[in-house]
BAVORO-336306 format. One line per field, with one value per residue: residue number from 1; y negated, z negated, x of N, C-alpha, C in turn; residue in one letter. Coordinates in Angstrom, 2 decimals. Atoms other than C-alpha are relative to their C-alpha. Layout:
# BAVORO-336306
i = (NUM; ...) .
n_v = (Y; ...) .
n_w = (Z; ...) .
n_u = (X; ...) .
ca_v = (Y; ...) .
ca_w = (Z; ...) .
ca_u = (X; ...) .
c_v = (Y; ...) .
c_w = (Z; ...) .
c_u = (X; ...) .
aa = (A; ...) .
END
This chain:
# BAVORO-336306
i = (1; 2; 3; 4; 5; 6; 7; 8; 9; 10; 11; 12; 13; 14; 15; 16; 17; 18; 19; 20; 21; 22; 23; 24; 25; 26; 27; 28; 29; 30; 31; 32; 33; 34; 35; 36; 37; 38; 39; 40; 41; 42; 43; 44; 45; 46; 47; 48; 49; 50; 51; 52; 53; 54; 55; 56; 57; 58; 59; 60; 61; 62; 63; 64; 65; 66; 67; 68; 69; 70; 71; 72; 73; 74; 75; 76; 77; 78; 79; 80; 81; 82; 83; 84; 85; 86; 87; 88; 89; 90; 91; 92; 93; 94; 95; 96; 97; 98; 99; 100; 101; 102; 103; 104; 105; 106; 107; 108; 109; 110; 111; 112; 113; 114; 115; 116; 117; 118; 119; 120; 121; 122; 123; 124; 125; 126; 127; 128; 129; 130; 131; 132; 133; 134; 135; 136; 137; 138; 139; 140; 141; 142; 143; 144; 145; 146; 147; 148; 149; 150; 151; 152; 153; 154; 155; 156; 157; 158; 159; 160; 161; 162; 163; 164; 165; 166; 167; 168; 169; 170; 171; 172; 173; 174; 175; 176; 177; 178; 179; 180; 181; 182; 183; 184; 185; 186; 187; 188; 189; 190; 191; 192; 193; 194; 195; 196; 197; 198; 199; 200; 201; 202; 203; 204; 205; 206) .
n_v = (1.20; 1.21; 1.15; 1.23; 1.11; 1.25; 0.80; 1.00; -0.47; -0.56; -1.29; 0.08; -0.48; -0.91; 0.03; -1.13; -1.16; -0.02; 1.35; 0.28; 1.18; 0.63; 0.59; 1.34; 0.03; -0.55; 1.02; 1.07; -0.55; -0.02; 1.39; 0.42; -0.74; 0.60; 1.18; -0.46; -0.64; 1.08; 0.72; -0.89; -0.49; 0.78; -0.56; -0.94; -1.28; -0.45; -1.16; -0.46; -0.94; 0.76; 0.68; -1.01; -0.44; 1.08; 0.14; -1.22; -0.66; -0.69; 0.80; -0.02; 1.09; 1.24; -0.07; 0.13; 1.42; 0.77; -0.89; 0.10; 1.00; 1.31; 0.35; 0.20; 1.32; 1.01; 0.07; 0.68; 1.42; 0.59; 0.08; 1.15; 1.19; 0.10; 0.39; 1.40; 0.65; 0.78; 1.38; 0.96; 1.03; 0.80; 1.35; 0.91; -0.63; -0.44; -1.09; -1.20; -0.48; -0.54; -1.30; -0.91; -0.36; -0.85; -1.34; -0.57; -0.30; -1.19; -1.17; -0.25; -0.44; -1.37; -0.86; -0.72; 0.97; 0.55; -0.99; -0.42; 1.05; 0.12; -1.20; 0.03; 1.06; -0.54; -1.00; 0.71; 0.43; -1.15; -0.66; 1.03; -0.24; 0.49; 1.45; 0.56; -0.18; 0.92; 1.36; 0.11; -0.01; 1.28; 1.07; -0.15; 0.09; 1.26; 1.14; 0.21; 0.79; 1.32; 0.76; 0.45; 1.10; 1.18; 0.45; 0.61; 1.29; 0.93; 0.33; 0.88; 1.23; 0.01; -0.11; 0.53; -0.99; -0.04; -0.29; -1.20; -1.09; -0.94; 0.62; 0.03; -1.35; -0.28; 0.74; -0.64; -1.39; -0.27; 0.12; -1.04; -1.22; 0.19; -0.11; -1.29; -1.16; 0.13; 0.33; -0.95; 0.60; 0.24; 1.33; 0.75; 0.53; 1.17; 0.00; -0.11; 1.30; 0.94; -0.41; 0.39; 1.46; 0.36; -0.50; 0.86; 1.26; -0.25; -0.19; 1.30; 0.80; -0.50) .
n_w = (0.00; -0.12; 0.69; -0.75; 0.79; -0.36; -0.98; 0.51; 1.19; -0.33; 0.66; 1.12; -0.28; 1.01; 0.13; -0.67; 0.87; 0.67; 0.30; 1.45; 0.47; 0.99; 1.09; 0.33; 1.37; -0.04; -0.64; 0.99; 1.05; -0.57; -0.08; 1.36; 0.39; -0.68; 0.77; 1.26; -0.30; -0.38; 1.22; 0.89; -0.53; -1.13; -1.33; -0.43; 0.69; -0.10; -0.88; -0.21; 1.08; 1.21; -0.20; 0.08; 1.39; 0.79; -0.44; 0.31; -1.24; -0.66; -1.00; -1.26; 0.04; -0.34; -1.40; -0.89; -0.12; -0.39; -0.48; 0.84; 1.05; -0.64; -0.55; 1.14; 0.58; -0.98; 0.01; 1.21; -0.12; -0.95; 0.67; 0.89; -0.84; -0.41; 1.17; 0.23; 1.25; -0.12; -0.43; 0.99; -0.52; 1.19; -0.41; -0.01; -0.36; 1.22; 0.60; -0.82; 0.23; 1.36; 0.00; -0.77; 0.80; 1.12; -0.52; -0.50; 1.10; 0.69; -0.84; -0.04; 1.33; 0.25; 0.12; -1.24; -1.01; 0.36; -0.36; -1.39; -0.95; -0.18; -0.61; -1.43; -0.61; -0.19; -1.07; -1.26; -0.55; -0.68; -0.86; -0.74; 0.02; 1.28; -0.03; -0.81; 0.69; 1.12; -0.52; -0.47; 1.17; 0.67; -0.84; -0.16; 1.31; 0.69; -0.91; -0.53; 0.99; 0.09; -1.19; 0.23; 0.98; -0.72; -0.92; 0.79; 0.50; -1.14; -0.26; 1.07; -0.05; 1.00; -0.78; -1.35; -1.07; -0.77; 0.85; -0.36; 0.66; 0.58; 1.19; 1.01; 0.53; 0.85; 1.26; 0.78; 0.39; 0.43; 1.42; 0.89; -0.29; 0.52; 1.46; 0.47; -0.64; -0.07; 1.34; 0.89; 1.34; 0.54; -0.31; 1.22; 0.11; -0.82; -1.21; -1.22; -0.23; -0.45; -1.36; -0.92; -0.17; -0.76; -1.37; -0.63; -0.31; -1.13; -1.20; -0.42; -0.53; -1.31) .
n_u = (0.85; -0.81; 0.59; -0.27; -0.55; 0.66; -0.71; -0.92; -0.72; -1.29; -0.27; -0.94; -1.34; -0.52; -1.45; -0.63; -0.19; -1.30; -0.50; -0.09; 0.71; -0.87; 0.79; -0.48; -0.50; -1.36; -0.84; -0.23; -0.87; -1.36; -0.48; -0.33; -1.20; -1.15; -0.41; -0.58; -1.28; -0.92; -0.39; -0.76; -1.28; -0.48; 0.27; -1.03; 0.16; 1.39; 0.17; 1.38; 0.28; 0.30; 1.29; 1.05; 0.10; 0.61; 1.39; 0.72; 0.39; -1.09; -0.73; 0.75; 0.99; -0.71; -0.43; 1.17; 0.32; -1.19; -1.08; -1.19; 0.16; -0.11; 1.30; 0.90; -0.27; 0.39; 1.46; 0.42; -0.36; 0.95; 1.30; -0.06; 0.17; 1.40; 0.79; -0.33; 0.34; 1.23; -0.23; 0.51; 0.90; 0.34; 0.38; -1.15; -1.27; -0.70; 0.77; -0.20; -1.36; -0.06; 0.67; -0.85; -1.17; 0.44; 0.28; -1.25; -0.92; 0.51; -0.29; -1.44; -0.44; 0.45; -1.18; -0.29; -0.44; -1.30; -1.00; 0.11; -0.35; -1.45; -0.54; 0.32; -0.80; -1.34; 0.09; 0.25; -1.29; -0.59; 0.98; 0.74; 1.44; 0.50; -0.16; 1.08; 1.27; 0.04; 0.17; 1.39; 0.87; -0.11; 0.54; 1.45; 0.62; -0.26; -0.02; 1.34; 0.74; -0.64; 0.40; 1.37; -0.06; -0.50; 1.06; 1.07; -0.50; 0.03; 1.41; 0.46; -0.76; -1.07; -1.24; 0.18; -0.01; -1.24; -1.15; -0.74; 0.70; -0.96; -0.57; 1.06; 0.18; -1.17; 0.19; 1.06; -0.27; -1.37; -0.38; 0.50; -0.75; -1.35; 0.01; 0.51; -0.63; -1.46; -0.50; 0.68; 0.02; 1.33; 0.49; 0.31; 1.36; 0.25; -0.84; 0.79; 0.65; -1.03; -0.39; 1.09; -0.02; -1.18; 0.19; 1.00; -0.65; -0.88; 0.81; 0.55; -1.08; -0.43) .
ca_v = (0.00; -3.41; -6.39; -9.67; -12.74; -16.09; -18.40; -20.52; -18.44; -17.60; -14.02; -13.51; -13.16; -10.23; -10.25; -8.05; -4.54; -4.35; -8.14; -9.27; -11.66; -14.13; -14.90; -18.58; -17.90; -15.79; -18.50; -21.13; -18.85; -18.47; -22.23; -22.87; -20.20; -21.91; -25.18; -23.31; -21.28; -24.38; -26.12; -23.07; -21.95; -24.48; -23.96; -22.15; -19.42; -19.24; -15.95; -14.45; -11.72; -14.29; -16.20; -13.03; -11.91; -15.31; -15.36; -11.80; -10.53; -8.30; -9.65; -8.64; -11.19; -13.94; -12.78; -12.60; -16.36; -17.60; -16.12; -17.30; -19.44; -22.31; -22.22; -21.95; -25.05; -26.99; -26.14; -27.35; -30.61; -31.24; -30.52; -33.13; -35.68; -34.89; -35.19; -38.47; -40.93; -42.66; -46.06; -48.83; -51.35; -53.75; -56.91; -58.40; -57.67; -57.51; -55.31; -52.88; -52.67; -52.08; -49.23; -47.68; -47.78; -46.26; -43.32; -42.81; -42.97; -40.42; -38.06; -38.46; -37.89; -34.52; -31.81; -29.86; -32.93; -34.25; -30.98; -30.21; -33.61; -34.05; -30.44; -30.82; -34.11; -32.35; -29.50; -32.02; -33.17; -29.65; -28.69; -30.95; -29.27; -30.01; -33.53; -34.18; -32.74; -34.82; -38.00; -37.34; -36.58; -39.79; -41.95; -40.49; -40.39; -43.26; -45.52; -44.91; -46.27; -49.10; -50.14; -50.30; -52.53; -54.90; -55.03; -55.76; -58.55; -60.12; -59.94; -61.65; -64.36; -63.34; -62.58; -64.18; -62.22; -61.10; -60.29; -57.66; -54.47; -52.20; -54.65; -55.00; -51.23; -51.00; -53.66; -51.81; -48.25; -48.59; -49.77; -47.11; -44.28; -45.76; -45.97; -42.65; -40.37; -41.77; -43.42; -41.10; -43.49; -43.91; -46.86; -49.54; -50.95; -53.46; -52.43; -51.50; -54.79; -56.77; -54.73; -55.33; -59.09; -59.28; -57.18; -59.27; -62.44; -60.91; -59.88; -63.35; -64.81; -62.71) .
ca_w = (0.00; 1.00; -1.25; 0.63; -0.60; -0.76; 2.10; 1.37; -1.64; -1.52; -2.22; -5.53; -5.30; -7.11; -8.48; -6.45; -7.80; -10.37; -10.69; -14.15; -15.98; -17.90; -21.24; -22.12; -25.83; -25.05; -22.75; -25.48; -28.05; -25.74; -25.18; -28.92; -29.41; -26.86; -28.83; -32.06; -30.47; -28.92; -32.28; -34.02; -31.65; -28.80; -25.06; -24.51; -27.07; -26.37; -24.83; -23.40; -26.04; -28.86; -27.40; -27.00; -30.55; -31.99; -29.94; -30.97; -27.38; -25.13; -22.71; -19.82; -20.94; -20.63; -17.26; -15.83; -16.33; -15.80; -13.91; -16.40; -19.48; -17.19; -15.37; -18.74; -20.13; -16.90; -17.00; -20.60; -19.90; -16.90; -19.05; -21.56; -18.74; -17.63; -21.16; -21.69; -24.49; -25.30; -23.61; -26.25; -25.79; -28.75; -26.74; -27.20; -25.95; -29.44; -30.72; -27.81; -28.38; -32.11; -31.52; -28.85; -31.17; -34.06; -31.93; -30.29; -33.52; -35.18; -32.23; -32.18; -35.95; -35.67; -36.78; -33.53; -31.29; -33.22; -32.48; -28.99; -27.30; -28.05; -27.05; -23.72; -23.07; -23.57; -21.31; -18.68; -18.30; -17.10; -15.31; -12.54; -12.64; -16.33; -15.82; -13.07; -15.13; -18.18; -16.13; -14.56; -17.94; -19.48; -16.52; -16.07; -19.81; -21.72; -18.73; -17.41; -20.63; -20.83; -17.28; -18.27; -21.25; -18.97; -16.39; -19.07; -20.49; -17.03; -16.55; -19.93; -19.04; -21.76; -19.13; -15.80; -12.63; -10.63; -13.61; -13.03; -13.74; -14.31; -16.77; -18.54; -18.89; -20.25; -22.85; -23.91; -24.04; -24.74; -28.37; -29.98; -28.19; -29.10; -32.77; -33.05; -30.62; -30.36; -33.74; -35.49; -38.42; -40.70; -39.74; -42.47; -43.69; -41.25; -38.46; -35.92; -36.40; -36.00; -32.92; -31.35; -31.96; -30.58; -27.53; -26.81; -26.98; -24.59; -22.14; -22.16; -21.36; -18.21) .
ca_u = (0.00; 1.42; 0.80; 0.45; 2.37; 0.57; 1.48; 4.57; 5.69; 9.38; 10.46; 12.24; 15.98; 17.48; 20.98; 23.33; 23.62; 26.39; 26.70; 27.83; 25.55; 27.72; 26.11; 26.34; 26.81; 29.89; 31.25; 30.83; 32.48; 35.49; 35.72; 35.65; 38.32; 40.58; 40.57; 41.27; 44.06; 45.63; 45.63; 47.08; 49.85; 50.09; 49.71; 53.02; 52.25; 48.53; 47.42; 44.24; 44.54; 44.61; 41.66; 39.61; 40.39; 39.44; 36.20; 35.31; 35.16; 37.23; 39.87; 37.61; 35.00; 37.61; 38.94; 35.42; 35.22; 38.79; 41.76; 44.37; 44.89; 45.90; 42.56; 40.77; 42.47; 41.96; 38.25; 37.95; 39.78; 37.51; 34.44; 35.57; 35.77; 32.23; 30.84; 32.64; 31.98; 28.70; 28.48; 28.21; 25.41; 25.52; 24.92; 28.40; 31.92; 33.42; 30.59; 30.95; 34.70; 34.26; 31.82; 34.05; 37.05; 35.09; 33.91; 37.31; 39.29; 37.00; 37.44; 41.22; 41.47; 39.71; 42.20; 41.84; 42.16; 45.17; 47.00; 45.72; 46.19; 49.93; 50.58; 48.78; 50.59; 53.92; 52.81; 51.66; 55.28; 56.13; 52.91; 51.53; 48.10; 47.63; 48.97; 46.42; 43.56; 44.48; 44.76; 41.36; 39.80; 41.10; 40.15; 36.66; 36.01; 37.60; 38.20; 34.71; 33.24; 35.79; 34.91; 31.23; 32.08; 34.01; 31.20; 28.60; 30.79; 31.09; 27.31; 26.77; 29.27; 31.76; 34.42; 35.04; 34.35; 37.36; 39.59; 42.27; 40.30; 43.30; 44.83; 41.48; 41.15; 44.70; 43.87; 40.73; 42.06; 45.78; 46.00; 43.81; 45.64; 49.01; 48.09; 46.24; 48.10; 51.64; 52.30; 49.79; 49.52; 46.54; 44.39; 44.35; 41.05; 39.59; 41.97; 39.30; 37.44; 40.66; 41.60; 38.18; 38.43; 41.98; 41.11; 38.02; 40.13; 42.65; 39.94; 38.40; 41.81; 42.25) .
c_v = (-1.24; -1.16; -1.27; -1.08; -1.27; -0.81; -1.03; 0.46; 0.67; 1.32; -0.18; 0.56; 0.88; -0.12; 1.21; 1.14; -0.03; -1.36; -0.24; -1.27; -0.61; -0.71; -1.33; -0.05; 0.56; -1.02; -1.10; 0.48; 0.02; -1.41; -0.52; 0.66; -0.59; -1.21; 0.41; 0.61; -1.03; -0.73; 0.85; 0.33; -0.82; 0.71; 1.10; 1.38; 0.54; 1.15; 0.34; 0.96; -0.74; -0.70; 0.99; 0.47; -1.04; -0.16; 1.24; 0.73; 0.76; -0.90; -0.08; -1.14; -1.33; -0.01; -0.05; -1.47; -0.84; 0.96; 0.02; -1.04; -1.40; -0.44; -0.26; -1.39; -1.11; -0.18; -0.77; -1.50; -0.70; -0.16; -1.18; -1.29; -0.21; -0.46; -1.46; -0.49; -0.75; -1.45; -0.97; -1.03; -0.84; -1.41; -1.01; 0.78; 0.55; 1.16; 1.31; 0.60; 0.66; 1.40; 1.04; 0.47; 0.90; 1.44; 0.69; 0.40; 1.22; 1.26; 0.35; 0.46; 1.43; 0.92; 0.74; -0.96; -0.52; 0.98; 0.28; -1.08; -0.17; 1.21; 0.01; -1.11; 0.48; 1.02; -0.66; -0.46; 1.12; 0.62; -1.04; 0.19; -0.51; -1.52; -0.66; 0.11; -0.96; -1.43; -0.22; -0.08; -1.35; -1.11; 0.09; -0.12; -1.37; -1.20; -0.26; -0.85; -1.41; -0.88; -0.53; -1.15; -1.28; -0.55; -0.70; -1.37; -1.05; -0.44; -0.94; -1.34; -0.09; 0.15; -0.56; 1.13; -0.06; 0.23; 1.31; 1.19; 0.98; -0.56; -0.04; 1.37; 0.40; -0.69; 0.69; 1.33; 0.22; -0.02; 1.15; 1.32; -0.10; 0.26; 1.41; 1.20; -0.07; -0.25; 0.97; -0.50; -0.21; -1.43; -0.75; -0.54; -1.27; -0.01; -0.01; -1.30; -1.02; 0.33; -0.40; -1.49; -0.43; 0.42; -0.87; -1.34; 0.15; 0.15; -1.32; -0.87; 0.45; -0.91) .
c_w = (0.00; -0.66; 0.75; -0.94; 0.43; 0.95; -0.67; -1.21; 0.43; -0.72; -1.13; 0.41; -1.14; -0.05; 0.71; -0.99; -0.61; -0.36; -1.50; -0.33; -1.13; -1.05; -0.43; -1.42; -0.09; 0.60; -0.98; -1.12; 0.48; 0.06; -1.38; -0.46; 0.64; -0.78; -1.30; 0.22; 0.40; -1.23; -0.87; 0.53; 1.14; 1.33; 0.37; -0.61; 0.06; 0.99; 0.14; -1.12; -1.28; 0.09; -0.17; -1.44; -0.86; 0.34; -0.34; 1.23; 0.55; 1.03; 1.31; 0.06; 0.36; 1.48; 0.98; 0.30; 0.51; 0.37; -0.93; -1.09; 0.57; 0.53; -1.12; -0.58; 0.96; 0.03; -1.23; 0.07; 0.94; -0.64; -0.95; 0.78; 0.39; -1.17; -0.34; -1.38; 0.16; 0.36; -1.03; 0.67; -1.18; 0.35; -0.04; 0.32; -1.24; -0.68; 0.76; -0.25; -1.38; -0.04; 0.76; -0.83; -1.18; 0.48; 0.43; -1.13; -0.79; 0.79; -0.04; -1.36; -0.31; -0.02; 1.28; 1.06; -0.30; 0.30; 1.50; 0.96; 0.15; 0.69; 1.51; 0.71; 0.25; 1.14; 1.36; 0.64; 0.79; 1.02; 0.72; -0.05; -1.30; -0.05; 0.78; -0.70; -1.18; 0.46; 0.45; -1.18; -0.70; 0.82; 0.10; -1.34; -0.62; 0.94; 0.63; -0.94; -0.10; 1.18; -0.15; -0.98; 0.69; 0.93; -0.75; -0.52; 1.10; 0.27; -1.07; 0.00; -1.04; 0.63; 1.37; 1.01; 0.72; -0.84; 0.43; -0.76; -0.67; -1.28; -1.12; -0.64; -0.88; -1.35; -0.89; -0.58; -0.63; -1.49; -0.89; 0.24; -0.52; -1.50; -0.47; 0.54; -0.04; -1.39; -1.04; -1.45; -0.43; 0.26; -1.30; 0.03; 0.83; 1.31; 1.27; 0.31; 0.52; 1.43; 1.01; 0.26; 0.86; 1.46; 0.76; 0.39; 1.21; 1.31; 0.49; 0.64; 1.39; 1.12) .
c_u = (0.88; -0.71; 0.35; 0.48; -0.69; 0.85; 0.89; 0.79; 1.30; 0.21; 1.00; 1.35; 0.47; 1.52; 0.58; 0.22; 1.40; 0.54; -0.04; -0.76; 0.83; -0.85; 0.61; 0.55; 1.42; 0.96; 0.34; 0.91; 1.45; 0.56; 0.40; 1.29; 1.24; 0.50; 0.68; 1.38; 1.06; 0.52; 0.91; 1.38; 0.56; -0.21; 1.00; -0.20; -1.42; -0.10; -1.47; -0.39; -0.39; -1.34; -1.14; -0.21; -0.70; -1.49; -0.83; -0.51; 1.21; 0.68; -0.78; -1.01; 0.64; 0.35; -1.16; -0.29; 1.18; 1.13; 1.19; -0.24; 0.12; -1.35; -1.02; 0.18; -0.40; -1.52; -0.50; 0.30; -0.97; -1.37; -0.05; -0.22; -1.45; -0.87; 0.21; -0.37; -1.31; 0.32; -0.58; -0.90; -0.49; -0.44; 1.14; 1.26; 0.69; -0.73; 0.18; 1.38; 0.11; -0.62; 0.82; 1.19; -0.37; -0.22; 1.30; 0.94; -0.45; 0.33; 1.48; 0.53; -0.44; 1.22; 0.36; 0.55; 1.40; 1.13; 0.01; 0.50; 1.50; 0.62; -0.27; 0.76; 1.43; 0.02; -0.19; 1.30; 0.66; -0.94; -0.85; -1.52; -0.63; 0.09; -1.13; -1.35; -0.13; -0.24; -1.44; -0.95; 0.01; -0.64; -1.51; -0.72; 0.17; -0.08; -1.36; -0.84; 0.58; -0.40; -1.43; -0.06; 0.43; -1.08; -1.13; 0.43; -0.01; -1.43; -0.56; 0.71; 1.10; 1.38; -0.25; 0.05; 1.35; 1.25; 0.65; -0.58; 0.96; 0.61; -1.03; -0.18; 1.18; -0.14; -1.03; 0.46; 1.37; 0.26; -0.45; 0.72; 1.43; 0.04; -0.35; 0.76; 1.52; 0.59; -0.56; 0.00; -1.44; -0.41; -0.32; -1.43; -0.14; 0.74; -0.84; -0.73; 0.98; 0.44; -1.06; 0.02; 1.19; -0.12; -1.01; 0.61; 0.92; -0.77; -0.59; 1.07; 0.46; -0.49) .
aa = (M; T; T; S; R; P; S; G; E; Q; P; R; R; R; A; P; A; G; A; A; V; L; R; E; D; V; T; E; A; I; R; A; A; V; F; E; E; L; A; A; V; G; Y; A; R; M; S; I; E; G; I; A; R; R; A; G; V; G; K; T; A; V; Y; R; R; W; R; S; K; L; H; L; V; L; D; L; V; S; A; I; A; V; Q; G; L; P; A; P; D; T; G; S; L; E; G; D; L; R; L; L; Y; E; V; T; S; R; A; L; R; H; P; V; A; S; Q; V; I; P; D; L; Q; A; E; A; A; R; N; P; E; I; A; E; A; L; Q; K; A; L; R; E; G; Q; H; G; V; A; S; G; I; V; R; A; A; V; E; R; G; E; M; R; A; G; A; D; E; D; L; A; L; D; L; V; S; G; P; I; Y; W; R; S; V; V; V; R; A; K; L; P; K; G; Y; L; G; S; L; A; A; A; T; A; A; G; L; R; A; L) .
END
């Protein structure tokens, strides 16, 4: 007996026989394990075996998703760029900068981030693929938000149109990374407010 299909209805697609269904919860567990493993042993000593053990899965589950630890790390860095940072919208240049610095400094002070970022930066000096992924992540993430802050300030009349965009983005993003990632010093009380005010003054002077 043949069952007729309503006009216009598309036939259901079946997964190919033997095709592996990748569970999202397993994928997320592996991603979390990568950050933990990076923080614990660094990129050079990180292994698929260690990641799988930390995630509570077999090595096969990792290899089904990524060909190597390099591809795994590159995928995670790219995902960070896509997620990005929340775009501040306080109504003023200084307020937007203050909020951006508060969010960024909290993220950079996280124990995992404080270990992973310097290690990946060191690895980037030896591995062009990691260097390119990190640069893309920073530009699409931090610089994407910073660019939005600058555009909003121009629209409000707090900055003049035609200012050097690259220089503006360096002024916005550079100081907090220098203090948190390079110097790695504790931020004194009131530092973020003073930094936002000084950066806003610099941007207005461009």
